[in-house]
NUVOMAR-12075 format. One line per field, with one value per residue (C-alpha): residue number from 0; y, z, x; residue in one letter. Coordinates in Angstrom, 3 decimals. Layout:
# NUVOMAR-12075
pos (NUM;...)
yy (Y;...)
zz (Z;...)
xx (X;...)
code (A;...)
***
This chain:
# NUVOMAR-12075
pos (0;1;2;3;4;5;6;7;8;9;10;11;12;13;14;15;16;17;18;19;20;21;22;23;24;25;26;27;28;29;30;31;32;33;34;35;36;37;38;39;40;41;42;43;44;45;46;47;48;49;50;51;52;53;54;55;56;57;58;59;60;61;62;63;64;65;66;67;68;69;70;71;72;73;74;75;76;77;78;79;80;81;82;83;84;85;86;87;88;89;90;91;92;93;94;95;96;97;98;99;100;101;102;103;104;105;106;107;108;109;110;111;112;113;114;115;116;117;118;119;120;121;122;123;124;125;126;127;128)
yy (0.004;2.429;1.616;4.344;3.417;-0.234;0.646;2.776;0.224;-2.629;-0.839;0.029;-3.527;-5.197;-2.871;-2.161;-5.591;-7.238;-4.143;-4.436;-8.316;-7.568;-4.952;-7.375;-10.191;-7.808;-8.084;-11.522;-11.200;-10.170;-13.194;-15.097;-12.144;-11.532;-15.208;-14.764;-11.536;-13.307;-16.114;-13.545;-11.804;-14.897;-15.468;-11.921;-12.477;-15.536;-13.851;-10.716;-12.556;-14.462;-11.251;-9.560;-12.801;-12.901;-9.187;-9.844;-12.744;-10.616;-8.035;-10.746;-11.921;-8.534;-8.053;-11.643;-12.273;-12.101;-11.430;-9.006;-11.941;-14.745;-18.252;-19.760;-22.041;-19.039;-17.190;-20.221;-20.738;-16.997;-17.313;-20.242;-18.359;-15.401;-17.642;-19.324;-15.840;-14.668;-17.850;-17.192;-13.396;-14.233;-15.467;-12.128;-10.854;-7.400;-6.566;-9.928;-9.566;-5.882;-6.973;-9.636;-7.041;-4.731;-7.513;-8.412;-4.853;-3.937;-7.423;-6.992;-3.440;-4.378;-7.374;-5.190;-2.448;-5.110;-6.687;-3.239;-2.358;-5.778;-5.229;-1.789;-2.990;-0.667;-1.543;-2.989;-0.341;-3.063;-5.124;-8.703;-11.312)
zz (-0.036;0.572;-2.176;-1.399;2.272;1.253;-1.128;1.524;4.422;2.101;0.871;4.499;5.764;2.803;3.035;6.743;8.153;6.819;7.892;11.340;11.342;10.159;12.926;15.612;14.300;14.763;18.594;19.783;22.287;19.324;17.223;18.445;17.925;14.493;13.465;14.796;12.704;9.634;10.013;10.607;7.444;5.361;6.682;5.783;2.253;1.796;3.388;1.327;-1.980;-0.757;0.255;-3.090;-4.973;-2.901;-3.754;-7.388;-7.354;-5.942;-8.759;-11.298;-9.698;-9.259;-12.881;-13.245;-9.852;-9.668;-5.816;-3.629;-1.778;-4.152;-2.914;-1.295;-4.294;-6.722;-4.664;-4.600;-8.344;-8.866;-6.432;-8.483;-11.727;-10.281;-8.925;-12.325;-14.063;-11.696;-12.344;-16.078;-15.698;-14.058;-17.439;-19.120;-19.296;-17.656;-16.689;-15.080;-12.052;-11.588;-11.668;-9.015;-6.890;-6.935;-6.034;-3.169;-1.935;-2.185;-0.579;2.349;2.956;2.791;5.071;7.686;7.504;8.099;10.915;12.540;12.204;13.791;16.572;17.358;17.217;14.368;12.244;8.778;6.056;4.185;7.028;7.952;5.218)
xx (0.063;2.921;5.481;8.050;8.031;8.491;11.333;13.185;12.800;13.730;16.878;17.844;17.395;19.140;22.221;22.491;21.760;25.023;26.971;25.592;26.326;29.915;30.506;29.123;31.404;34.477;33.911;34.334;31.485;29.149;29.712;26.646;24.419;26.006;25.278;21.676;21.316;22.612;19.932;17.273;18.483;18.202;14.740;13.805;15.044;12.782;9.772;10.411;10.332;7.212;5.516;6.089;4.978;1.748;1.075;1.877;-0.545;-3.254;-2.653;-2.958;-6.217;-7.716;-9.001;-10.302;-11.694;-15.520;-15.497;-13.640;-11.837;-10.717;-10.741;-7.648;-7.168;-7.185;-4.684;-2.240;-2.712;-1.880;1.142;2.422;1.917;3.930;6.622;7.015;7.120;9.780;11.786;11.647;12.373;15.802;16.964;16.463;20.139;20.197;16.606;15.980;18.390;17.120;13.501;14.362;16.251;13.240;10.945;13.222;13.519;9.795;8.923;11.228;10.184;6.506;7.013;8.849;6.211;3.522;5.422;5.959;2.229;1.310;3.711;2.456;-1.103;-2.131;-5.146;-4.620;-5.450;-7.544;-8.992;-8.388;-8.972)
code (R;R;P;W;A;S;L;G;I;G;L;A;V;L;T;L;T;P;L;A;A;L;F;L;A;L;A;V;I;G;I;P;L;A;L;T;L;V;W;L;Y;L;G;A;L;L;L;G;V;L;T;A;A;F;Y;L;G;D;V;V;L;R;P;I;A;R;T;R;W;P;S;R;G;A;R;I;A;A;L;A;L;V;V;L;A;L;A;L;V;R;F;V;P;I;A;G;P;L;V;L;L;L;V;L;V;F;G;V;G;A;W;I;L;R;L;T;R;S;Y;L;G;L;A;D;E;E;G;A;R)
***
C-alpha cells in the first residue's frame, strides 16, 4: 500500500543488516548475535520474496476475480503463476536480475512494515482477510 516506504525500508534492511552483522562479528562477544542476525536476514530475504509474490499474485487476480476476496485455491494458483514468471524473468540478461532485486527490496520493505504495524497494534489499512 505504501510503495515508497517499502522501497526505503527494504533498501535500508538489505544494506544495513549485513553491515551490522559484520561490525558485531568484529567483537568476539558479538559473534553469536552476528550469527543470529545473519539467520534472521536470510529468513527476511525469503519472506520478502514471498510477500512480493503474494502481492503480485493478488494483482494478477484482481481483474479476473468475480468476488472481492478470491478463494484460497485461486490465490495459490496466482502465487504459483507469479513464482514461475519470476523464475523465467531471471533468465533475461540485464533486466531480469534488476527486476528480481526490485521484487526483493519491495517485498522485504513491505514485510517489515506489516510486521511493525502488527507489533504496534495498528489496524490494517485493508482489514483482515
